[in-house]
C-alpha positions in Angstrom: 190.3 44.5 135.5 190.7 41.1 133.9 187.7 40.3 131.6 188.1 36.5 132.3 187.4 34.5 135.4 190.1 32.2 136.8 188.1 29.2 135.4 188.0 30.8 131.9 191.8 31.2 132.0 192.5 27.6 133.0 192.2 26.0 129.6 194.0 28.6 127.4 196.8 29.0 130.0 197.4 25.3 130.4 197.2 24.8 126.6 199.8 27.5 125.9 202.1 26.2 128.6 201.8 22.6 127.4 202.1 23.3 123.7 204.4 26.3 123.4 206.3 27.0 126.7 207.1 23.5 127.9 208.7 22.4 124.6 210.9 25.6 124.5 212.1 24.9 128.1 212.6 21.2 127.4 215.2 22.1 124.8 217.5 23.2 127.6 216.4 20.4 130.0 213.9 22.6 131.8 210.3 22.1 132.6 207.3 24.0 133.9 204.2 23.2 135.9 201.0 25.2 136.2 200.1 25.2 139.9 197.1 27.5 140.1 195.3 30.5 138.7 193.9 32.8 141.4 192.7 36.4 140.9 194.1 36.4 137.3 197.5 35.5 138.7 199.1 32.5 137.0 201.2 30.5 139.5 203.8 28.4 137.7 206.9 26.5 138.9 210.0 26.2 136.8 211.5 22.8 137.1 214.3 20.5 135.8 217.3 22.5 134.7 215.5 25.7 135.3 215.9 25.2 139.1 218.8 27.3 140.2 219.6 28.5 136.7 220.6 32.1 136.6 218.5 32.7 133.5 215.3 31.4 135.0 214.0 34.9 135.7 214.7 35.9 132.1 213.0 32.7 130.9 209.9 33.5 133.0 209.7 37.0 131.7 210.6 36.6 128.0 209.2 33.1 127.3 206.4 32.3 129.8 205.0 35.9 130.3 205.4 36.9 126.7 203.5 33.8 125.3 200.7 34.1 127.8 200.3 37.8 127.7 200.3 38.0 123.9 197.9 35.1 123.5 195.5 35.8 126.3 195.7 39.3 128.0 198.5 41.8 128.5 197.6 42.3 132.2 198.0 38.7 133.1 200.4 38.3 136.0 202.7 35.3 136.0 204.4 34.3 139.3 207.1 31.7 139.6 206.6 29.7 142.8 209.8 28.7 144.5 210.1 25.0 145.5 208.7 24.4 148.9 206.2 27.3 148.6 203.5 25.3 146.7 201.1 25.5 149.7 201.7 29.1 150.4 200.6 30.9 147.2 198.9 33.7 149.0 202.2 34.7 150.6 203.9 35.3 147.2 
């Protein structure tokens, strides 16, 4: 069980994405957007050069997940939202 509410997670998650994850992705022309946090699941969307890139799954796991889990909580779940699914998060 996650010891934080979704509201508690908002600031640390968005700060880490903005200050650590986004600059790493930007080096390769990629970008990331934090869409929502629901039930301790962090919904992000990889953008820019990440879209359609074969390494985007690896990027999500080893960059985004690693940073967020080590900084906040190891049980945090990170979900990459495919383009066009922004309004259907509960289906992911």
